[in-house]
Short mmCIF file of the C-alpha atoms (twelve columns), coordinates in Angstrom:
data_MODEL
# 
_entry.id   MODEL 
# 
loop_
_atom_site.group_PDB 
_atom_site.id 
_atom_site.type_symbol 
_atom_site.label_atom_id 
_atom_site.label_alt_id 
_atom_site.label_comp_id 
_atom_site.label_asym_id 
_atom_site.label_seq_id 
_atom_site.Cartn_x 
_atom_site.Cartn_y 
_atom_site.Cartn_z 
_atom_site.pdbx_PDB_model_num 
ATOM 1  C CA . MET A 1  -55.366 175.897 14.705 1 
ATOM 2  C CA . ILE A 2  -55.546 172.485 13.103 1 
ATOM 3  C CA . PRO A 3  -52.193 171.325 11.713 1 
ATOM 4  C CA . ASN A 4  -51.827 169.923 8.224  1 
ATOM 5  C CA . ARG A 5  -49.032 167.819 6.719  1 
ATOM 6  C CA . ASN A 6  -47.102 170.879 5.569  1 
ATOM 7  C CA . PHE A 7  -47.145 172.397 9.051  1 
ATOM 8  C CA . LEU A 8  -45.955 169.153 10.641 1 
ATOM 9  C CA . ARG A 9  -43.181 168.693 8.083  1 
ATOM 10 C CA . ARG A 10 -42.020 172.308 8.471  1 
ATOM 11 C CA . CYS A 11 -41.859 171.895 12.253 1 
ATOM 12 C CA . ALA A 12 -39.758 168.763 11.978 1 
ATOM 13 C CA . HIS A 13 -37.480 170.160 9.269  1 
ATOM 14 C CA . LYS A 14 -36.974 173.491 11.052 1 
ATOM 15 C CA . ASN A 15 -35.902 171.669 14.216 1 
ATOM 16 C CA . TYR A 16 -33.859 168.956 12.451 1 
ATOM 17 C CA . LEU A 17 -36.175 166.191 13.600 1 
ATOM 18 C CA . SER A 18 -37.380 163.060 11.900 1 
ATOM 19 C CA . LEU A 19 -41.098 162.769 11.176 1 
ATOM 20 C CA . PRO A 20 -41.966 159.215 10.139 1 
ATOM 21 C CA . ARG A 21 -45.191 158.825 8.164  1 
ATOM 22 C CA . GLU A 22 -46.746 156.783 10.982 1 
ATOM 23 C CA . LEU A 23 -46.183 159.617 13.465 1 
ATOM 24 C CA . GLU A 24 -47.359 162.232 10.962 1 
ATOM 25 C CA . ASP A 25 -50.623 160.324 10.437 1 
ATOM 26 C CA . TRP A 26 -51.120 159.945 14.184 1 
ATOM 27 C CA . LEU A 27 -50.525 163.658 14.805 1 
ATOM 28 C CA . LEU A 28 -53.066 164.600 12.138 1 
ATOM 29 C CA . VAL A 29 -55.705 162.447 13.824 1 
ATOM 30 C CA . HIS A 30 -54.700 163.506 17.336 1 
ATOM 31 C CA . PHE A 31 -54.979 167.233 16.573 1 
ATOM 32 C CA . GLU A 32 -57.915 167.174 14.149 1 
ATOM 33 C CA . ASP A 33 -60.455 168.756 16.501 1 
ATOM 34 C CA . GLU A 34 -60.497 172.295 17.838 1 
ATOM 35 C CA . PRO A 35 -60.494 174.049 20.277 1 
ATOM 36 C CA . TYR A 36 -57.614 172.914 22.431 1 
ATOM 37 C CA . GLU A 37 -57.689 173.825 26.073 1 
ATOM 38 C CA . ASP A 38 -53.931 173.718 26.593 1 
ATOM 39 C CA . PHE A 39 -52.778 175.770 23.599 1 
ATOM 40 C CA . ASN A 40 -54.039 177.917 20.784 1 
ATOM 41 C CA . THR A 41 -51.019 179.310 18.909 1 
ATOM 42 C CA . ALA A 42 -48.864 177.900 16.138 1 
ATOM 43 C CA . SER A 43 -45.675 178.277 18.185 1 
ATOM 44 C CA . VAL A 44 -47.062 176.209 21.057 1 
ATOM 45 C CA . LEU A 45 -48.334 173.589 18.638 1 
ATOM 46 C CA . GLU A 46 -44.904 173.508 16.984 1 
ATOM 47 C CA . ASP A 47 -43.273 172.868 20.376 1 
ATOM 48 C CA . ILE A 48 -45.693 170.013 21.023 1 
ATOM 49 C CA . VAL A 49 -45.027 168.486 17.589 1 
ATOM 50 C CA . CYS A 50 -41.288 168.637 18.310 1 
ATOM 51 C CA . MET A 51 -41.832 166.962 21.661 1 
ATOM 52 C CA . TYR A 52 -43.723 164.106 19.994 1 
ATOM 53 C CA . CYS A 53 -40.992 163.741 17.328 1 
ATOM 54 C CA . GLN A 54 -38.300 163.540 20.001 1 
ATOM 55 C CA . ALA A 55 -40.293 161.055 22.063 1 
ATOM 56 C CA . TYR A 56 -40.951 158.894 18.994 1 
ATOM 57 C CA . ALA A 57 -37.248 158.913 18.115 1 
ATOM 58 C CA . GLY A 58 -36.407 157.906 21.688 1 
ATOM 59 C CA . GLY A 59 -38.579 154.827 21.431 1 
# 
């Protein structure tokens, strides 16, 4: 699965996280190629997006 802006925004909104445009752009580039060795489902990708949002918010 390759995430799009809507997927990223839904993940952040669903989990009450901030998704700055800079991070959103970076995530789109970071996850633009398939396949991924570490994950292959939307729920795992959502968890990873949340982790990046939390890390970004933490500095």
